[in-house]
C-alpha positions as CSV (number, residue, x, y, z in Angstrom):
1,M,104.9,31.9,90.8
2,L,102.0,32.1,88.0
3,S,104.5,30.5,85.7
4,H,105.1,27.5,87.1
5,L,101.1,26.7,86.8
6,T,99.0,25.5,84.5
7,V,95.6,26.5,85.5
8,R,93.0,25.3,82.7
9,S,90.4,28.6,83.6
10,R,91.2,31.9,83.5
11,V,89.4,32.0,86.8
12,G,92.1,30.3,88.5
13,H,94.6,32.8,87.6
14,E,91.8,35.3,89.3
15,F,91.7,33.3,92.1
16,L,95.6,33.0,92.8
17,Y,95.7,36.9,92.5
18,I,93.2,37.4,94.5
19,R,94.9,35.2,97.7
20,R,98.3,37.0,97.1
21,R,96.3,40.1,97.5
22,R,94.4,39.0,100.7
23,W,97.3,38.2,102.9
24,L,98.8,41.8,101.3
25,G,95.5,43.1,102.1
26,S,95.5,42.0,105.8
27,W,98.6,43.7,106.2
28,E,98.2,47.3,105.1
29,N,94.5,47.3,107.2
30,T,96.6,46.5,110.0
31,S,98.8,49.0,109.0
32,S,96.2,51.6,108.5
33,S,94.4,51.0,111.8
34,S,97.4,52.2,113.6
35,S,98.1,54.8,111.9
36,S,94.4,56.1,112.7
37,S,94.6,55.7,116.2
38,S,97.0,58.6,116.8
39,S,96.5,60.8,119.4
40,R,94.6,64.4,119.0
41,D,96.6,66.4,121.7
42,T,99.6,68.4,120.9
43,I,102.6,67.5,122.6
44,F,105.8,69.2,124.0
45,A,108.9,68.5,125.3
46,P,112.6,69.4,125.2
47,C,114.4,66.9,122.8
48,T,118.3,68.0,123.9
49,G,120.0,66.9,127.3
50,G,119.7,68.4,130.7
51,V,116.1,68.5,130.5
52,S,113.5,65.8,131.8
53,L,110.6,65.5,132.9
54,S,111.0,65.2,137.3
55,E,108.4,62.5,137.1
56,E,105.9,60.9,135.2
57,G,102.7,62.3,134.7
58,S,103.9,65.6,136.5
59,N,104.5,69.1,134.8
60,V,107.5,70.0,136.9
61,F,110.9,69.6,134.6
62,S,114.4,69.1,136.6
63,Y,117.9,70.5,135.1
64,Q,121.3,69.2,135.0
65,Q,123.6,71.0,133.1
66,P,123.0,73.8,130.9
67,S,123.7,73.5,127.5
68,S,124.6,76.3,124.7
69,V,121.4,75.5,123.1
70,S,117.4,73.5,124.1
71,V,115.7,72.3,121.3
72,I,112.3,72.1,122.0
73,R,109.6,69.7,120.3
74,V,106.1,70.5,119.3
75,S,103.6,67.8,117.6
76,G,100.1,67.3,116.3
77,P,97.4,69.5,115.0
78,H,97.8,72.7,117.5
79,A,101.5,72.5,116.6
80,L,101.4,75.4,114.1
81,D,99.3,77.6,116.2
82,V,101.5,77.5,118.9
83,M,103.9,78.6,116.6
84,H,102.3,81.4,115.3
85,R,101.2,82.7,118.9
86,M,104.8,82.3,120.0
87,V,106.7,84.3,117.5
88,G,104.0,86.6,117.3
89,P,101.7,87.5,114.3
90,N,103.4,90.4,112.9
91,V,106.7,88.6,112.4
92,M,105.5,86.0,110.3
93,P,106.7,86.2,106.9
94,T,104.7,86.5,103.5
95,S,105.6,84.8,100.6
96,S,103.2,82.6,97.8
97,S,105.5,79.7,98.3
98,C,104.9,79.8,102.2
99,S,102.2,77.8,104.1
100,S,99.1,79.3,105.0
101,L,100.5,80.6,108.1
102,G,103.4,82.0,106.3
103,W,106.1,79.7,107.2
104,Q,108.3,77.2,104.8
105,T,108.5,73.8,105.7
106,H,111.8,72.3,106.5
107,R,113.4,75.9,107.0
108,M,115.1,77.3,110.0
109,Y,113.9,81.2,110.7
110,V,115.7,83.3,113.6
111,R,112.6,84.6,115.8
112,S,112.1,86.3,119.2
113,L,109.9,84.0,121.0
114,Y,107.0,85.6,123.8
115,H,105.1,84.1,126.1
116,P,101.2,84.4,124.5
117,S,99.4,85.2,127.4
118,L,101.5,87.2,130.1
119,G,102.3,90.6,130.6
120,D,104.9,92.8,133.1
121,A,104.2,93.0,136.8
122,N,102.0,95.7,136.3
123,G,99.7,93.6,133.9
124,E,100.8,95.3,131.2
125,H,103.1,94.5,128.2
126,N,106.6,94.8,127.8
127,T,107.7,97.4,125.2
128,Y,111.6,97.3,125.5
129,T,113.1,99.3,122.5
130,T,115.4,98.4,120.0
131,S,118.2,99.5,118.0
132,T,116.6,97.4,115.1
133,T,113.1,97.9,113.7
134,T,112.7,95.0,111.2
135,Q,109.9,93.0,111.1
136,E,111.2,90.3,112.7
137,N,112.7,91.8,115.4
138,N,109.8,94.5,116.3
139,I,109.0,93.3,119.5
140,N,106.5,96.4,120.3
141,N,103.4,94.9,118.8
142,T,103.7,91.9,120.4
143,S,100.8,90.2,123.0
144,G,103.7,89.0,125.8
145,V,106.6,88.5,127.7
146,L,109.9,88.1,125.8
147,L,111.0,84.5,126.6
148,D,114.3,84.6,123.8
149,H,116.2,86.4,121.4
150,Q,117.4,85.1,117.9
151,A,116.0,81.5,118.8
152,M,115.7,79.7,115.4
153,V,112.1,78.1,114.4
154,V,111.6,75.6,112.3
155,H,108.3,73.9,110.9
156,F,107.9,70.2,109.5
157,K,104.9,69.9,107.7
158,Q,103.3,66.6,108.0
159,P,103.6,63.9,106.9
160,H,107.1,64.5,106.4
161,S,108.1,64.8,109.9
162,F,109.6,62.9,112.4
163,T,105.9,61.7,113.5
164,G,104.0,62.3,110.7
165,E,102.4,65.2,112.3
166,D,102.7,68.8,111.9
167,V,105.8,69.3,114.1
168,V,108.0,72.5,115.0
169,E,110.8,73.2,117.2
170,F,112.2,75.8,118.9
171,H,116.2,75.9,119.2
172,V,116.3,78.4,122.6
173,H,119.4,79.3,124.4
174,G,120.1,76.5,126.8
175,G,120.0,78.3,129.9
176,R,117.1,77.3,132.5
177,G,115.3,80.7,132.5
178,V,114.9,80.7,129.3
179,V,113.9,77.1,128.4
180,Q,111.6,77.1,131.8
181,G,110.1,80.3,130.3
182,V,109.1,78.7,127.1
183,L,108.2,75.8,128.4
184,D,105.7,77.5,130.9
185,A,104.4,79.5,127.8
186,L,103.7,76.2,126.3
187,M,101.5,75.0,129.6
188,S,99.8,77.8,128.9
189,F,97.6,76.8,125.9
190,G,95.7,74.3,127.8
191,N,94.4,70.9,127.8
192,H,95.3,70.3,124.2
193,V,98.9,70.6,124.4
194,R,100.6,69.2,127.0
195,P,104.0,67.6,127.7
196,A,105.1,64.5,126.0
197,E,105.2,61.3,128.0
198,P,108.5,58.9,127.4
199,G,109.0,57.9,123.8
200,E,105.6,59.8,123.1
201,F,107.3,60.4,119.6
202,T,108.5,58.0,118.4
203,K,104.9,56.0,119.9
204,R,103.1,58.6,117.0
205,A,105.6,57.9,114.3
206,F,104.9,53.9,114.6
207,Q,101.3,54.9,115.1
208,N,101.5,57.0,111.6
209,G,103.8,54.3,109.6
210,K,106.8,56.5,109.6
211,M,108.8,53.4,111.8
212,D,108.0,49.9,112.5
213,L,109.0,48.2,115.6
214,T,112.6,47.1,115.2
215,Q,113.6,50.7,113.9
216,I,112.2,51.9,117.0
217,E,114.1,49.6,119.1
218,G,117.0,50.5,116.4
219,L,116.3,54.4,117.5
220,G,116.3,53.1,121.4
221,D,119.9,51.5,120.8
222,L,121.6,54.5,119.2
223,L,120.5,56.7,121.7
224,S,121.9,54.5,124.3
225,S,125.0,53.4,122.2
226,Q,128.5,54.0,123.9
227,T,131.2,52.8,120.9
228,A,131.6,52.3,117.7
229,A,130.4,48.6,117.2
230,Q,127.0,49.9,119.3
231,R,126.6,52.7,117.4
232,D,126.8,50.2,113.8
233,V,124.4,47.9,115.3
234,A,121.9,50.3,116.1
235,L,122.3,52.2,113.1
236,A,121.6,49.0,110.9
237,S,118.7,48.3,112.8
238,A,116.8,52.2,112.6
239,T,117.6,52.3,109.1
240,G,115.5,49.6,108.3
241,L,117.5,46.4,107.9
242,G,115.5,44.3,110.3
243,K,112.1,45.4,108.8
244,D,113.4,44.4,105.6
245,I,114.8,41.1,106.4
246,V,111.3,40.5,107.9
247,R,109.4,41.6,104.9
248,R,111.7,39.2,102.5
249,W,111.1,36.4,104.8
250,R,106.4,37.4,104.9
251,Q,106.8,37.9,100.8
252,S,108.3,34.4,100.5
253,L,105.7,32.5,102.7
254,I,103.0,34.5,100.8
255,T,104.2,32.9,97.6
256,C,104.6,29.6,99.7
257,I,101.0,30.1,101.2
258,A,99.3,31.0,97.8
259,S,100.8,28.4,95.5
260,I,99.6,26.0,97.7
261,E,95.8,27.1,98.1
262,A,96.0,27.3,94.6
263,V,96.5,23.5,94.2
264,I,93.8,22.8,97.2
265,D,91.3,25.1,96.2
266,F,91.2,24.2,92.0
267,G,92.2,20.4,93.1
268,E,95.0,18.4,91.2
269,D,92.4,17.6,88.5
270,D,92.5,20.9,87.0
271,I,96.4,21.1,86.9
272,E,99.1,19.5,85.4
273,P,100.7,16.6,87.4
274,D,104.4,18.4,86.9
275,D,103.1,21.6,87.3
276,V,101.4,20.2,90.9
277,N,104.9,18.8,91.6
278,H,107.4,21.7,91.0
279,V,104.6,24.3,92.7
280,L,105.2,22.3,95.8
281,E,108.8,20.9,95.4
282,R,109.4,25.2,94.9
283,A,107.5,25.9,98.4
284,Q,109.0,23.3,100.0
285,E,112.8,24.6,98.8
286,M,111.8,28.2,99.8
287,A,110.7,26.7,103.3
288,D,113.9,25.0,103.9
289,G,116.1,28.5,103.2
290,L,113.8,30.4,105.3
291,Y,114.4,27.8,108.1
292,H,117.9,27.8,107.7
293,D,117.8,31.6,107.1
294,I,115.9,32.1,110.7
295,Q,118.2,29.6,112.5
296,A,121.0,31.8,111.0
297,H,119.7,35.2,113.3
298,I,118.5,33.0,116.0
299,Q,122.4,31.5,116.5
300,A,124.0,34.6,115.7
301,A,122.0,36.8,118.2
302,P,124.1,36.5,121.0
303,R,127.1,38.2,119.4
304,T,124.6,41.7,119.0
305,E,124.1,41.1,122.8
306,M,127.7,40.6,123.4
307,I,128.5,44.1,121.3
308,K,125.1,46.2,123.3
309,E,126.1,44.4,126.9
310,G,130.0,44.3,126.7
311,I,132.3,41.3,126.1
312,R,133.8,39.9,129.5
313,A,137.6,39.6,130.0
314,V,138.6,38.4,132.7
315,L,141.6,38.0,134.7
316,V,142.8,35.1,136.9
317,G,146.1,33.9,137.6
318,P,147.9,33.3,141.4
319,P,148.1,35.9,144.2
320,N,151.0,38.9,143.0
321,V,151.2,38.7,139.4
322,G,150.1,41.9,138.4
323,K,146.4,41.1,137.4
324,S,145.7,44.4,139.6
325,S,148.6,46.4,137.6
326,L,147.3,45.1,134.2
327,L,143.7,46.2,134.9
328,N,144.8,49.9,136.2
329,A,147.1,49.5,132.6
330,L,144.1,48.4,130.4
331,V,141.7,51.2,131.9
332,G,144.1,53.9,132.6
333,R,143.5,54.6,135.9
334,Q,144.1,53.2,139.2
335,A,140.9,51.2,139.5
336,A,142.6,48.9,141.5
337,I,144.4,48.5,144.8
338,V,148.2,47.3,143.9
339,S,150.0,46.1,146.7
340,H,152.9,43.5,147.6
341,H,151.0,41.8,149.6
342,A,149.6,38.5,148.6
343,G,145.5,38.6,148.6
344,T,145.3,42.2,148.2
345,T,142.4,41.7,146.1
346,R,139.1,40.2,147.5
347,D,136.0,40.9,145.6
348,V,135.4,41.3,141.8
349,I,136.8,44.5,140.5
350,E,135.0,45.4,137.4
351,T,135.5,48.8,134.8
352,A,134.7,49.2,131.1
353,L,136.9,50.2,128.6
354,D,136.2,51.2,125.0
355,L,138.5,48.7,122.8
356,H,139.1,49.4,119.7
357,G,135.5,50.8,119.0
358,H,134.2,47.6,121.6
359,K,132.5,48.2,125.0
360,V,135.1,45.0,127.3
361,I,134.8,44.7,130.6
362,I,137.6,44.2,132.5
363,Q,137.2,42.1,135.5
364,D,139.8,41.4,138.3
365,G,139.6,39.2,141.5
366,A,141.3,37.5,143.9
367,G,144.7,35.2,143.1
368,I,143.8,31.5,142.7
369,R,145.2,29.3,145.3
370,D,144.3,26.6,147.9
371,V,143.4,28.9,151.1
372,L,142.8,27.0,154.2
373,D,142.2,29.2,157.0
374,D,141.1,32.5,155.3
375,D,137.1,32.4,154.7
376,I,136.8,35.9,153.2
377,E,139.5,35.1,150.8
378,K,138.0,31.8,149.9
379,E,134.6,33.7,148.7
380,G,136.8,35.9,146.6
381,I,138.6,33.4,144.7
382,S,135.1,31.6,144.4
383,R,133.2,34.8,143.1
384,I,136.6,35.2,140.2
385,L,136.1,31.8,139.6
386,H,132.4,32.4,138.7
387,A,132.9,35.2,137.0
388,A,135.5,33.5,134.7
389,K,133.1,30.6,133.8
390,H,130.8,33.3,132.2
391,A,134.0,34.8,130.3
392,H,134.4,35.3,127.1
393,I,137.9,36.6,127.4
394,L,140.0,34.3,129.4
395,I,143.2,36.3,130.6
396,V,145.3,33.3,132.5
397,M,148.1,35.3,133.9
398,S,151.9,33.9,135.4
399,S,154.9,36.4,136.2
400,F,158.8,36.4,135.7
401,G,160.7,36.4,139.3
402,M,158.2,34.0,140.9
403,D,158.0,30.6,141.5
404,H,154.7,29.0,140.7
405,D,153.4,25.6,141.5
406,D,150.6,23.8,140.3
407,D,148.6,26.2,143.8
408,G,144.9,26.2,142.7
409,F,145.6,26.2,138.8
410,E,143.6,22.7,138.9
411,N,140.9,24.9,138.9
412,L,141.6,26.7,135.9
413,A,142.1,23.5,133.2
414,E,138.4,23.1,133.5
415,L,137.7,27.2,132.6
416,V,140.4,27.1,129.8
417,D,138.6,24.1,128.3
418,G,135.0,25.7,127.9
419,A,136.1,29.6,127.4
420,P,135.3,31.0,123.7
421,C,139.1,32.7,123.8
422,V,142.1,32.0,126.6
423,L,144.8,34.6,126.4
424,Y,148.5,34.0,128.5
425,V,150.1,36.7,129.8
426,K,153.2,36.3,131.3
427,N,154.1,39.9,133.4
428,K,157.0,41.5,134.9
429,M,159.2,41.2,131.9
430,D,161.6,43.9,133.5
431,L,162.4,41.4,136.1
432,S,163.6,38.8,133.5
433,D,167.1,37.1,133.0
434,D,168.4,38.3,129.5
435,N,170.1,34.9,129.3
436,A,167.0,33.1,130.1
437,P,164.4,31.6,127.6
438,L,161.4,34.5,127.7
439,S,159.0,31.2,127.3
440,E,158.9,28.8,129.4
441,S,155.7,27.1,128.1
442,T,156.0,25.0,124.9
443,D,152.4,24.3,124.8
444,R,151.0,27.7,124.4
445,Q,151.6,30.8,123.2
446,E,152.2,33.6,125.7
447,R,152.2,37.4,125.4
448,L,155.5,38.6,127.6
449,I,154.7,42.0,128.9
450,S,155.6,44.5,132.2
451,C,152.9,46.6,133.9
452,K,155.7,48.6,134.9
453,T,157.2,49.5,132.2
454,G,154.7,49.4,129.4
455,H,156.3,46.4,127.2
456,G,154.2,44.6,125.1
457,M,151.4,46.3,126.0
458,D,150.3,47.3,122.7
459,T,150.9,43.8,121.7
460,L,148.2,42.5,124.2
461,I,146.0,45.0,123.5
462,N,145.9,44.3,119.9
463,D,145.8,40.4,120.6
464,M,142.7,41.4,122.9
465,A,141.3,43.5,120.0
466,Q,141.6,41.0,117.0
467,A,139.6,38.2,119.8
468,V,136.9,41.0,120.3
469,K,136.5,40.9,116.3
470,Q,136.6,37.2,116.2
471,L,133.8,37.1,119.0
472,T,131.6,39.5,117.5
473,A,132.2,38.9,113.6
474,S,128.5,38.5,112.1
475,P,127.8,34.8,110.2
476,I,125.2,36.0,108.5
477,P,126.2,36.1,104.6
478,H,125.1,39.0,102.4
479,G,126.4,38.5,99.3
480,S,130.2,39.1,99.9
481,T,130.0,40.5,102.9
482,S,127.7,40.0,106.3
483,I,125.1,41.5,108.3
484,P,125.2,42.5,111.8
485,P,122.8,40.2,113.6
486,V,119.9,42.7,114.4
487,L,117.4,40.4,115.4
488,H,118.7,39.7,118.8
489,R,116.3,40.8,121.5
490,K,114.2,38.3,123.5
491,R,110.9,39.0,121.9
492,H,112.4,38.9,118.4
493,L,114.3,35.3,119.3
494,R,110.9,34.3,121.0
495,H,109.2,34.5,117.4
496,L,112.0,33.6,115.2
497,H,112.0,30.2,117.3
498,N,107.7,30.0,116.4
499,A,108.2,30.5,113.1
500,A,111.2,28.1,113.0
501,L,109.2,25.7,114.4
502,A,106.4,26.1,112.5
503,L,108.3,25.5,109.4
504,D,110.2,22.5,110.5
505,R,106.7,21.3,110.5
506,F,105.5,22.3,107.1
507,R,108.2,20.5,106.3
508,Q,107.0,16.8,107.5
509,M,103.0,17.8,106.6
510,T,101.4,15.5,103.9
511,A,98.4,17.3,103.7
512,L,98.1,20.3,102.1
513,E,95.2,22.3,104.3
514,L,98.2,21.7,107.3
515,A,100.7,22.4,105.6
516,A,99.3,25.6,104.6
517,E,98.4,26.6,107.9
518,E,101.6,26.1,109.1
519,L,103.4,28.2,106.9
520,R,100.5,31.0,108.0
521,M,101.8,30.6,111.4
522,A,104.9,31.2,110.7
523,A,104.1,34.4,108.6
524,R,101.8,35.9,112.0
525,Q,105.0,34.8,113.8
526,V,107.3,37.0,111.4
527,E,105.0,39.9,111.2
528,R,105.0,40.7,115.3
529,I,108.3,41.4,115.1
530,T,108.1,44.8,112.9
531,G,104.7,45.3,114.9
532,D,102.5,44.9,111.6
533,I,100.1,42.4,114.2
534,D,99.3,42.3,117.8
535,V,101.4,45.0,118.8
536,E,99.5,46.9,122.0
537,D,100.9,44.2,124.5
538,I,104.6,45.6,123.7
539,L,104.3,49.3,122.7
540,D,104.9,50.5,126.3
541,S,107.6,48.0,127.2
542,I,109.2,49.5,124.0
543,F,108.8,53.0,124.6
544,T,109.4,53.4,128.4
545,E,113.1,53.5,127.3
546,F,112.7,56.5,125.9
547,C,113.2,60.2,127.0
548,I,110.6,62.3,127.0
549,G,112.3,63.9,123.7
550,K,111.8,60.8,121.7
């Protein structure tokens, strides 16, 4: 950027450098202040499924199904002391390449675990005999009750751990008695060793600079992902794609601000007019590019929400065309009652399936027809029409073997025109006359199927999958490919919208001082996305979505 300025004094170069460092330094100071706020307590929690705190703030754990292995994580300044006392002082390996406690970081050890303070019922310590006399399995010289045999123990030395603190993990047998024994032992260490709150491990990772807010949100999405598409979007965020995008924007804004403030502070008399124009034009071009880039992410965000929440596919059509049969065929079970009597389905039935890696929510409801004397069926028709208005894919069904007039179909015309995607399906092909034309429609493509025989179902499923792919495809270019819109949450969109407004105001400003302030406003908004500034008000809402082991 200095090459674009002809400053007549060396001081000018120095000033511009200081301006840029001031912006970088403000962010660095913010990050370092966050890392210093980490709690001094050492925390622990099971970080595998099946065990959780009964109530937040309590010391009582609840159990679901037992597992073969359960992992208990300990993080904080006392983690090494906890490990040392639970494996016993006489079974620690010694080596010049080990840590001060004789434990190599990032290496698994097979060890027995003991309660550090309990003896047997008579107050004496257990002295079980064993045929193995190796140091690792000799339990005669320990100070407590045996909790588990051949557990695996690993130490992650800070700062090279998930939280950035010293972390110890106990990989123990997953039976309730074993897990509860280890948790009770950890509780016995006193006030400075306590159960973790939901998301507290991840919160410490953020405070110690291991993750930013977009990565934390991606991790939360990864933990709750159910399909391949949800996993891919979550991984893109968790591995830092959102952070990289935001910091690229921020760096461009800093460059623009430094350029404009250099002109402001040195004045146009000290800079060649052509260079002044070049600097301002360059800043304008960068702001225009940022504005359009941010708008592209805003417009693409609903596609990611569609992936996370599920693509809604709604079945509509007259009674007895096989909508419930199609629902059952798609999900592979009897989710809806099937009957020859018209009007069997009244309420909206909803079920989800994994369609080629995407979550698709299939909705079925009452057949659409004019009903004069049945208030319940009227309400059912109203509900399915309301669901159809919010459908991503509208599946309009008819069938062979029935004479369908336009009864109720006038309600579908508006729905079809407003739906993002419409698939026409004609069911009961097994009842068709071989000599009759298979499709009676000339203005639309109908998928001919038979829910009874399965004919045409593969084609319909492939067409649905193709529609889902088109609806969720990312419009954000990235070289020869595209990137998923990872900045999709409501708080992301709020900051992106505010940043776009500031950039739009900048493009209309003629006063350089006001223009620079708009750029600073845009920079502050994008910084809030990654949590570089003003994060305390949103931390709680993010971390309450996590389990205690994260």
